[in-house]
N, C-alpha and C positions, 0 to 999 in steps of 0.2 A: 449397424440399426437393421440392413436387408436380412441378416441371418437371426435374427430376434425371432423367437416364436411369437411374440406378443403382435410384431410386424406381421408376420404371413396370416396371423389369426384375422389382425384387421384387415388386410385384404381380402381373405375369405369372406367376409361379412360383406365388405363393398360388392365384391362379385355375387354375393347370393341377392343383395338388393338391388342390384342390376337387372339381377335374370328374373328377380320377381315382377318387375315393372315391364320387361320384354314379355313377359308372360301373359301380362295382364291384356296387351295389345295383341300378342300373337295368337292369342287364342279363341278369340273372336275374328280374327282375321283367316286362320286355317280353318275352321269350320265353316266360314260363308263361303270360301275358296272349295271345299270340299263337297260342300252341301248346294250351293246355289251355282257354283261352276263361272264365278263372279270374281273377276280382278277388281279388289276395289282399292285404288292407290289414295284415294281420299282418307282411308282409316287414319292417316297419321294427322292428318287436317282435326279429324275428330277426337285426337286425343290434344293438340293444343287448344280445342274450343272447349274442353274439360277442366284444363288449366285455369283458362280466364274465365271461367264460368265459375270455378272455385275460389278463386281471387275476389271475384266483384261481390258473391255471397258472402264470404266472410267478412268482407268489407262493411255491407249494409247490413247484414244481421249482428255482426260482431260473435259469430261462433264458428268455429272450426268444425265441428259436426255438422252442424246445420249445412253448410259447404260442403261438405265431403257427402251429404245424403242428394243435396240438389244437382250439384253437378252431373252425374250419370243421368239424373233424369234427365234435364235441358239437353245432354248430348244426345239422348235416345231421341228425344222432341226433334232435334237435326235430322238425326237419321231416317227418321220416320217420314221428314219432308222430302230429303233426297232421294228415298225409295219409292214416293210417291210421284215425285216429277221426274227423276233421271233414271235409276237405276232399274227400275221394274219395266222401263221400255229398250232399257240396254241389254236384258239378260240372254238374250238370243242373237246378240249382232255380234258374235266373236270375240276372241282375247284382245284382239289390237285395237277395236274400238272401243272397248272396255279400258282400255289401258289410257288410250288419248284422252278420252271423257274423263275418267277419274282423275287425272294426271292435272288437266285443266281446272278440275275444281278445287285442286290443292290452291290453286292459284286465287281462284276465284273468292274461297275460305279466307285464306290468308291476307288479302287485300282488305275484306270486309272486317275484318280482325282489326288490322292496322288503321281503317277508319273510326273503329268505335273505340278500341282501346288506346291509339298509338302505335308507335315503332319502339319503345322504352319498354326494358323488361319491368316486370311488376310482381312483386314480393306476396309472400301469404305468412303470417305468424304461424308459428306451429302452437296449438294446445298447449297450456302451461303445464300439464302434467308429463309430456313428452319434451320438454324445453331443455332438459338437462342430460348430463351423460349419466351411462350408468356402470357397472363393473359387471362382465361378462367373462368368467373364466380368467381371470386376473387383467382381462383388456377394458379399459375405460372407452367406452362406445357412445355414440350420441343415441338415446332413448327414441326420437322420430324415426330412425333409421331402421332401428329393429322393429319399431312399429310398420315399415312399409314392407319388412321382411313378413311378418305377420299377417298384412292384408293377402298378400298374393299366396301363402300358404293356405291360407281361409278360404280364398276363391278356387283355389285348384283342388284342394277336398271336396268343398262343396259341388264344383265341377263333376270330380271322379264320382260321387256318389250318385247324383244326377244322371249322369250318363251311363252308367254301370246297373244302376239298382231299379229304375223306374219306367215307366211306361212310356214319357217323354223323351227319355233317354234311348229306349230303344228304336223309337220311331225315329230320333234324330241319325242314328246309325246306322238303320235300313236305309235311310233317304242319302245318305251318305256314299254309302256300296250302291245302291241301284234306285234312283230316284225313280223310275219308270217303275218299276216291281214293286215298289212301296206305293204309289199312287194306286195301282193294281188289287193292292191290298186293302184299299180303301183309306189309305191316310191322306189327309188333306195338305199335301206336299205344299202350296205356295203358302197356305197360313203358316207352315213349320216353317217355310223360309224367311217369311217375315220377324215371326217371332225369333229365331236365329239371329237375324240382323240385327234386331232391337235390342238383343242381349249382348251382342258383340259391339255395338255401340254404347252401350252402356258401360261396360267393362273398359273402354278406350276412354271415356270421360272420368271413371274410377282413377283410373291410371294417371291423366293427365291432373285431376285434383291434386292426389297424394304427393305427385312428382314437383308441385309449384312450390312448396316451402325449402325443397330442396334444391332445385335448380331454377325456380321463379319462371312466370310464365312470359314467352318472349314466340313471337312470328316465326324465327327459324324452328321451333321445337316441330313443328309439321313436317321439314324436312327431314332434320336431324335422328328422327326416331325410326324414320320410314324404311332406310337402307337396312339396319339391324332386324330389324321387324321382318321383312321380308327374308332374309339371310335366316332367321329362328324358322320360318313357316317351311321353307325349300329345305332346309338342312332337316327338321323333324319330319317332314312328309305332311303332304294335302290331308285335310279333313280329321287328323287324328290329335286326340288329346295328349296322349304320352307322347307324340312328336311334339308338340307343343313344350311339355314342360322338357324335355331332353334337348330341344334344341335351344331354349332359353337358359337353361342352364351352362351349357357348352360355350355358347355365344358369349353371354355374363363373364363365366370364369376367363374366357380367352381375353377379352377386350381388358378387365380390369387385371390379372397377371400378367399379360402382354407388356400393359402400359408400363411394368415395375421390372420385368425380367428382359424385355427386347423393346426398351420405347422408340426407338428407330424405327422398329419393324410394326408396332402395335397396329396400326391401322391397316397394316397389309395383310396379317394372320388371320382374320374371318374370311378372306375373301380367297385364302390359300386352301382353306377349309373348305369353303362352298365348293371350289373347283375340284377338290379332293372328293368330297361326297357326290357331285352329281357324275364324276366318272366313274366312280364303284359302285354308285348305288342311285341314279337319278330319280327315283321315287322317292328318296328320303329315308333317314334311320328308321322310324316307325309310322310305315304311310297306313292309312285306313285300307283294309281289305280291297275294297272298290278301286 
């Protein structure tokens, strides 16, 4: 079976699906790192909140699609609250303080989730149109997983167009490369920081909502996804959309194929890759020029 083309194509699609989920988290995190110079470890907790918000909205409203729209908005509201109460005041306090505070936020948010929803995994029904398998290149594959790939690719394309073809994208790129010079040119950097942070939170919520039907919503989601996402950011390079894309694909495929080819070393491979990149190119493979 391992030598079958169908088997490898299935693993390729699995790797692509994982890569798209990692991208939805890492792109917001890397732009926040690059633009705000803020280490937000609580980003994984926002992904978890998105999953629970999606599950709750789907159960209350009876619509997967409404849940998919509500979850990013709910997580963005949580992110705005965190920004106003904690993050805005910690921006100039240095990376170690930021790490400690946002690490504490993870435990606070996880405990709040346990109080509200309990410690049992909660599932989310897939929409009927995506509940069955489809045949792709002779391989039978779940339609919903292809939907996850499609959502990630659509967000990737939309962000690429916004950052490369619009005035807002030019302002973001300028802020990532040199925020002081961007402010001197008349860009309201603080407002830009806030807008980018909100978009990053919404993407984390979207990632959690679309992951819930596949992995279920559990409190452990907050930490399970955090380390791979940070590795994606470091490998790709801070503040870089291209880096987030490349890092997500590399980590997603290494984790997927590593579990098949070298199951005993699968959990070690991405750390070996991380060490190699940090030694050879500490700024990442495709960092922002600044």
